[in-house]
C-alpha positions as CSV (number, residue, x, y, z in Angstrom):
1,X,76.8,2.4,-62.4
2,X,74.9,-0.2,-64.0
3,X,73.1,-2.8,-62.8
4,X,71.8,-5.3,-65.3
5,X,72.5,-6.0,-69.0
6,X,68.8,-4.9,-70.0
7,X,70.3,-1.4,-69.0
8,X,73.4,-2.1,-71.1
9,X,71.5,-3.7,-73.8
10,X,69.2,-0.5,-74.1
11,X,72.2,2.2,-74.2
12,X,73.7,0.1,-76.5
13,X,70.6,0.1,-79.1
14,X,70.4,3.9,-78.5
15,X,74.1,4.6,-79.0
16,X,73.6,2.2,-82.2
17,X,70.9,4.4,-83.6
18,X,72.7,7.7,-83.2
19,X,75.6,6.4,-84.5
20,X,73.0,5.5,-88.0
21,X,71.7,9.0,-87.8
22,X,74.6,10.3,-87.2
23,X,75.7,8.3,-90.2
24,X,72.9,9.2,-92.5
25,X,72.8,13.0,-92.2
26,X,76.5,12.5,-93.4
27,X,75.6,10.6,-96.2
28,X,72.5,13.0,-97.4
29,X,75.0,16.2,-97.2
30,X,77.4,14.5,-99.1
31,X,76.9,15.2,-103.1
32,X,77.6,12.3,-105.1
33,X,80.7,12.6,-108.0
34,X,80.3,12.9,-111.4
35,X,82.9,11.8,-113.8
36,X,82.6,14.2,-116.9
37,X,82.1,12.6,-119.7
38,X,83.8,13.4,-123.5
39,X,80.5,15.7,-124.1
40,X,80.9,17.4,-120.7
41,X,84.3,18.0,-121.5
42,X,83.6,19.4,-125.3
43,X,81.5,21.8,-123.7
44,X,83.8,23.1,-122.0
45,X,86.1,23.5,-124.7
46,X,83.4,25.2,-126.7
47,X,82.4,27.5,-123.4
48,X,86.0,28.4,-123.3
49,X,86.5,29.2,-127.5
50,X,83.0,31.3,-126.7
51,X,84.0,33.4,-123.9
52,X,87.7,33.9,-125.1
53,X,86.7,34.6,-128.7
54,X,82.7,36.1,-127.8
55,X,81.6,34.6,-130.6
56,X,77.6,34.4,-131.9
57,X,75.2,31.1,-131.6
58,X,75.9,30.0,-134.8
59,X,79.6,29.7,-134.5
60,X,80.0,28.0,-131.8
61,X,77.5,25.9,-132.7
62,X,80.0,25.2,-135.7
63,X,83.0,24.7,-133.0
64,X,80.9,22.0,-131.2
65,X,80.2,19.9,-134.4
66,X,84.0,20.5,-135.0
67,X,85.4,19.1,-131.7
68,X,82.4,16.4,-131.9
69,X,84.0,15.4,-135.8
70,X,87.2,14.9,-134.3
71,X,86.6,12.9,-131.6
72,X,84.8,10.8,-134.0
73,X,87.6,10.5,-136.3
74,X,89.9,9.9,-132.7
75,X,87.8,7.1,-131.9
76,X,88.1,5.5,-135.3
77,X,91.4,6.1,-135.9
78,X,92.1,4.3,-132.6
79,X,89.8,1.6,-133.5
80,X,91.3,0.9,-136.7
81,X,95.0,1.2,-135.1
82,X,94.2,-1.6,-132.7
83,X,92.6,-3.7,-135.8
84,X,95.7,-3.7,-137.5
85,X,98.2,-4.1,-134.4
86,X,96.3,-6.9,-132.4
87,X,99.4,-9.2,-132.3
88,X,101.3,-5.7,-130.8
89,X,98.4,-4.9,-128.4
90,X,98.0,-8.2,-127.0
91,X,101.6,-8.7,-126.7
92,X,101.5,-5.3,-124.8
93,X,98.7,-6.6,-122.1
94,X,100.3,-10.1,-121.4
95,X,103.7,-8.3,-120.8
96,X,102.0,-5.9,-118.4
97,X,100.0,-8.9,-116.8
98,X,102.8,-11.1,-116.7
99,X,105.1,-8.5,-114.8
100,X,102.1,-7.8,-112.0
101,X,101.7,-11.2,-111.5
102,X,105.7,-11.2,-111.1
103,X,105.2,-8.1,-108.6
104,X,102.6,-10.2,-107.1
105,X,104.7,-13.5,-106.1
106,X,107.6,-11.3,-105.0
107,X,105.1,-9.4,-102.3
108,X,103.7,-12.9,-100.9
């Protein structure tokens, strides 16, 4: 049986240190999750083409450049569409925000 407040405090301190050590070992073993970037996805596609068609280094590089060109053109097209149709994009955003506000009002 515990007879003093000091003993309880020391036991709580030891328990806290043990929990800290336990948590730090869990965090140390956990690998950070890395979100794949567009370049990583392109490289995965390049690898798939290389493996499927047994491509040499030159052809693999040409496929990589073509995929990068495609990505740039797609990005440029989306930016152009956004500029041309700014009013529609703004209306869509406002409509969505309005619906979310209605949902939040109903949940209160």
